[in-house]
N, C-alpha and C positions, 0 to 999 in steps of 0.2 A: 102377760107374756114378758119374761125376762129379757133385757136389753144387754147385750156385752158391751161392756166399755174398754177400747183399747187404750193401754197406758200410752202417754205421750214421752216418746223417748227421742233425743236429740239425733238427727240423721248424722250420717259420717260426715257430710260436707259441712254441717252447721258445727260439728265439733270441731273441724279442722279450721274453720273461720275463726271460732271463738279462741284457738290455739294460737292462730296468727296474730289476732288482735291484742291478746296477752302479749305476745312476744315484741309486738310493735310498742306498746306502751311501755314495756320494761325497757326497750332501747332508747326510747325517747326520754326517758326519766334519767336512764344513765348518761345519756347524751347531754342532757342539760347540767347533771351534776358535775360532768367532766369540764364543760365551758365555764361553769362558776369556779370551779377549782383552778382552771388556768388562767381566769381572768384575775381572781385574787392573788396567786401567784406572780403574774406579771406585774400587778401593780407593786407587791411587796418588792419585788426585784428592781423595779424602775425606781421606786421610793429609796430603797438602799444604795443605788448606784449614784442618784442625785447627791445624795448625802456624803457621797465617797466614803461608804462604810463596808468593809468587807464580810464575806460571809463568815468567817470565823469570830470576828468582833460582834456582829450582831447575834450569834449564837449565843456568845458569851453574856452579852446585854440581856437577852431572853431568857437565859438560864436553860437551854435546851441544846441537842447536839447539831452540829454542822450538817450533818446528812439529813436531818429532819428539815431544817431551813431550805436545803437545797432541793428536796423533794416537793416541798410547799411551793417554792418559786417556780419549779418545772411543770406544776399543776398535776403531779402526780398522786399527790394526797389532800384531802379537803381538811383544813386544820378546824380545831374546836374554837368555840368562842374565847377560852382562856388563852388558848395559844396565840390567837390573833391579838388579844389584849397584850400578851406579853411583847410579842414583835412590835406593835405599835408603840409601847412604853420606850422599846429598845431604839425606836427612830425618832421619838418624841412628836408622834403624830396621833391623831384619833383614830379609834377602830372604823369609823364610818368611811375616812379617808381611803383606808386600805380596801373597804367593800365597796368602793363605788366602782372601780374595775374600768370598763371601757365604756362606762356612761358618758364620758368625755371630761373635760378639764372642770374644775369646781366652779360653781356659781352662786349667786347670792339668793336667787329664785329657784325654787326646786317644786315641779309639779308633782303630784301624787304618784305618776307613773315611774318617776326618777328616783323615788326613795328607795334606798337599797335596803333589801330585806336579806337577811341570813339565818339559817337555820344549823343550829349545832347538831351534826349527825350523830353525837354521842348523848347528849341529854335532852335534845328535843325543843331547847331554847330557841325561840324565835325573836329575832332583833329588828326591827323596823326603825331607820333612822328618818324622824320627822322633819329636822331641822335642815337647812341648807348646809352642803358640806363645802367648807371653805378652809384653807390652809391657816388663815389666820383668825378663825372663829374661836371665840372663848367660851361659847356655850353650845351644848349638843344636848338636843333633845330627841329621846328613844323612846319608844313603845316595846315593852319585852312581855313574852307570853311563855310559861313553863307549864308542863304536863303536872298532874298530881303527882306529889309526892318525890319529884326530881329536884336536883339542886344544880345550880349553875356551875358549882365547882369554884375554887378559890382564884380569884381575881388578883393579879399583883397590885402592890402599891402605887397610885399614880404619882405624877410630881407634887412635891410639898407645895401647898396651898390649894390643891384641887379638891373641890366641894362636890358631893353628890345629892341629889334631893330626888326622893321617891314619893310618888302619891299611887297608893293602891285602887286601883279599879274593880277589879273582881277577884274574889276568892281572899286566902289568907298566906302571908309569906313570912318566912322567919329569915332575918337580916343578921348576919356576922360581921362586925367589923373590928379587926383586932380580936381581943378577947372577949368583946361585949357582944351579947345576942339579945336581939328584941324582936317582939312579934308585931305585925301590922294586918289589919283587916281592911276590908273595902271602904274607902273613904278617909283612911288613916294616910298621915305624911310622916316623913323623916327627913332629916339633912344631917350630914356627918361629913368629916374631914377624909377624904377617901386616900390618904397618903400612907394609909397602911392596908394589909391584906383583907380583902371582903369577899362575902359571897351571899346567896341569896338562895332559900330553898322554899319549895311549895310545901306548906304544912298542910294543906286540904287535901279533899278528895276529887277536886275538879280542877280544871285548869286556872291557873292565876295569871292575872295582867295587871301590870303596873307602867305608871310613866317614869321616866328616869332623866332628870336634868343634870348635866355634867358641866361644871363651872370650872375653868382652869386660869391660871395666871398667864399674862402674855408671856413669851418665851424669853425675853431678856430679863425677867424677873425671877424664872425658875431657877432652883439650884440642882 
């Protein structure tokens, strides 16, 4: 005797609840993104004002429009990693100092929960600052990850004397420093002067991860 099997269809209530949950998740994610953008923006503005740099001057130093800087400071737009790097260079501070946001004043001991994590909305680059964030720190240690075939974009030249060290943990990356291009795979390492334009591209088919150590000269020695 054949037994009929009823197809399992979601009830109207179940469908409604799923829609509500999805909308709630989207709102939560949007709210988090907004808070991050506002935190970064307020930190950039506070740093600029402490240094008595006008919006116009910072825009010129970073090579962007005044309106873009204004929107970032107001938390109306989330800057890319390259944009953050340009703003940081314009104020002679590290990117990590700008990403610290409302986590509090710089400390020399930084637990894992306090490590600033930033995801570039355009490239998917995830940047986690491992070293304690301090205005006087000369060394910055960062963990980066980048989706397959994506590029970080061109980072501006750092102050003269700045060096970067890269140690690849997973995948394969193409590093461009000025006119030089070289390939690094898991376990490979490189060191270069970062006072010229530089970029990293994931040359593999899977996510790439690498440690980045940035060493800067004391401010009094920078030109």
